[in-house]
C-alpha positions, -999 to +999 in steps of 0.1 A: -030+265+006-064+252+020-063+257+057-052+226+074-075+208+102-062+197+132-043+166+135-063+137+133-054+096+132-081+087+109-081+052+122-112+046+099-090+047+072-062+026+090-091-001+090-097+000+051-056-001+045-057-035+072-090-049+054-072-043+015-039-057+027-057-089+043-078-097+012-049-093-009-029-118+009-063-141+000-053-133-036-018-141-037-020-172-017-049-188-030-039-223-021-042-215+016-078-207+016-096-237+004-124-227-020-124-191-011-114-165-037-118-127-039-116-118-073-117-081-074-091-078-047-063-063-068-086-032-067-069-026-027-040-010-047-061+018-058-073+020-027-037+023-010-030+051-037-062+070-023-054+068+012-017+078+004-029+108-013-052+117+016-028+112+046-001+126+027-018+160+023-026+156+058+007+149+076+026+170+051+007+199+028+014+225+052+048+220+053+054+212+018+036+244+009+056+264+029+086+254+012+120+242+022+108+208+030+106+185-003+144+170+004+132+162+040+099+149+025+122+124+004+141+110+032+110+110+051+092+087+026+121+065+018+127+060+058+093+053+059+093+023+033+127+012+027+131-009+059+104-034+055+107-032+018+142-048+025+124-077+045+103-079+015+132-086-006+148-109+017+114-129+022+118-134-016+152-144-013+144-171+013+115-180-010+139-187-039+165-207-016+140-231-006+128-240-043+165-243-052+172-269-020+140-285-029+144-289-065+180-284-082+163-277-115+139-251-105+136-219-124+157-205-094+199-203-099+221-181-073+228-158-104+191-157-109+187-142-074+217-119-072+203-105-103+168-101-086+180-083-057+207-061-072+174-047-093+150-046-066+178-026-042+170+003-065+130-004-060+128-006-098+097-032-104+108-041-139+139-032-156+142-027-193+162-057-211+160-081-181+139-111-179+137-113-137+137-080-116+131-075-080+093-086-086+104-119-096+114-123-058+086-103-042+056-095-070+037-068-049+063-045-046+058-031-082+033-008-067+056+009-045+076+029-073+041+043-088+037+056-051+067+072-046+064+093-081+034+105-067+041+113-035+074+133-052+056+150-077+028+161-052+061+176-030+074+189-060+044+212-076+022+215-045+020+249-050+008+245-085-017+220-073-044+244-072-083+228-071-087+232-106-052+216-116-061+185-095-094+182-108-076+180-142-050+156-131-081+132-121-102+137-151-072+127-175-061+099-153-094+087-149-098+084-186-067+068-188-079+039-165-111+036-186-093+032-214-069+003-196-097-016-185-112-020-222-079-023-236-065-052-211-100-065-201-092-059-161-076-032-143-052-056-128-023-043-145+008-019-144+035-047-131+047-055-165+071-036-190+042-034-217+014-016-195+035+004-169+017+035-183-016+020-165+002+020-133+007+057-140-028+063-147-039+043-114-016+058-091-025+092-109-061+089-103-062+078-069-036+096-053-043+129-063-084+122-059-072+114-024-055+149-019-087+166-028-109+144-012-087+157+021-088+192+009-127+188+008-137+168+034-105+165+057-121+189+081-152+170+094-153+144+119-180+123+134-181+098+161-198+069+149-187+034+155-215+016+135-206+041+103-167+033+106-172-007+108-197-002+080-174+015+061-147-012+066-175-039+056-184-022+028-150-022+013-146-058+021-173-069+001-164-047-024-130-063-028-143-101-025-171-097-048-181-121-078-200-108-108-207-125-140-178-114-168-203-088-186-204-066-152-170-069-143-155-040-166-182-013-154-178-027-121-137-022-113-142+016-134-171+023-110-153+011-077-121+029-090-136+061-103-166+061-079-168+037-054-134+038-033-135+077-032-172+078-015-157+049+009-129+070+017-150+102+020-168+084+045-139+067+062-124+102+070-158+113+082-164+089+110-144+078+137-151+044+157-153+044+195-118+039+213-119+000+214-122+000+175-099+029+169-070+007+185-078-024+165-081-004+131-048+018+142-034-018+148-040-034+117-032-001+096-001-003+114+011-035+103-008-032+069+021-021+046+043-050+064+016-076+057+017-065+022+056-063+014+060-099+029+029-123+025+036-136-011+070-150-011+063-164+027+029-173+016+043-193-010+069-210+008+038-221+033+021-239+007+056-254-008+062-265+030+028-280+031+026-301+001+057-317+014+031-337+034+006-338+013-026-323-005-038-290+009-074-294+014-094-276-014-126-275+005-137-252+039-113-270+063-085-257+041-091-220+050-076-230+085-045-230+071-050-195+057-063-183+092-032-197+107-010-179+079-027-146+083-021-152+123+014-154+118+015-123+095-002-108+126+028-114+148+053-114+123+048-075+117+038-069+151+074-084+160+089-064+128+073-030+139+086-031+176+123-049+171+131-038+135+110-012+118+104+015+145+139+014+158+158+014+125+133+044+115+145+063+143+180+055+136+177+064+100+161+097+111+186+108+137+216+100+111+196+117+076+173+141+094+187+156+124+173+182+145+181+215+141+188+232+173+167+261+185+182+295+179+201+308+205+183+337+228+205+366+241+201+366+276+186+401+294+213+418+310+213+425+346+201+459+360 
């Protein structure tokens, strides 16, 4: 096992996650952002997997390698993800209920909602034989199952994951990424029953590339506010860029296999000043919540706004999107303070109680 560096917060990586989450909001709720489109923002999923591999290796690699922590790690990851995941499902139910109330002949019926919730509670994005699933309520939740799969493979096999084995996984999955791009004409795949293999190649490459990047570069740290902000800005531009059709396949492959790993290496190196660091940490903290609730709540906002007339499609319409993003920030701050953090504390106390310290014999009196 490589030597573990001192614990760090990796605030610039938090900033990357925050930018990725808000660009995904713009992708999934385009009706609130006027003419602005961010066509490559789905690649934020690959970034999330990459950062997850880096952070998991940093936070848990040493304990997992020492042995005896696999089941504890499984519980830790589920406790981390599940409370807000339930909020995401609830947001989907609210959107479905509002749709039924607005139009009794809409797609949704009470039985369909029950079916989606039943499957969604298992964190299964798509279930063979079912036309509707948890992702029908809330599309972005499909990514979580594959992240958990990568997490658990890492935990179980960590003693086998030498540098050469990790390189082999990255090469094989990278080849799968290339094949998926040319097979489907895009890397925006993995959420259908027919292309779940592509989701495994995406998470396999990015997660284990993140582990490798941590092992090779996780010990080096430099303070540079400008470099930290440059990492965030470059990622934002890379996910929002508009390209001619012929360049898109090469660009998407290049970003996943080379571009985002390089951005992550730089972000892992360069840490911002304290003020920027607090901002990056905050957006990183709420990024998962933003990701998990934005689509159903955004669709609900669009549906309600259209009751009062068309939403402007010019730049003035962007104001709606900015207000919605501000709402997401406040909502997810409140969820963290009043729901997610307290619930996770309770779950940890129930399922992961602290072990009592071993008793030590007192020295006898002379």
